[in-house]
C-alpha positions, 0 to 999 in steps of 0.5 A: 119073146114078150107078152103084150103086157110086158111090151106095153110096159117097156121104155120107148124112144120117139124120133121127132122130125121137127125139131130133129131129135130123139126123145126117150123115156126113163129106162133106156140104157146109157149105151143105147143113147151113146150109140144113137148119138154116135150115129149122129142123132140129137138126143134130148137132154133128159127122159120124159114119158112119151104117151100111153098105149092100149095094146091088143095082141091077136095070135094065129088062133085068134086068141086075144090078150089086152094091156093097158099102159100104166104110164097114165093115171086111171089106166085099166084093161077090159076084156069082153068074152066072145 
């Protein structure tokens, strides 16, 4: 139930195959990390920023919303009128 900007701003988890581990961003709960560890996953020792996204959401009426990830300097969003 998030809008595209809220979803873009949420903390992320990334599973890397080689090396086989889970990296995570600040904001992932200790409980979530514990559950992943209990499932047998190797968890990175500390959080880090995992990249940046540019997101577009299009609903069933073809209305669009855009969001730029604020994790990187210079992030911004541009809207083009139709």
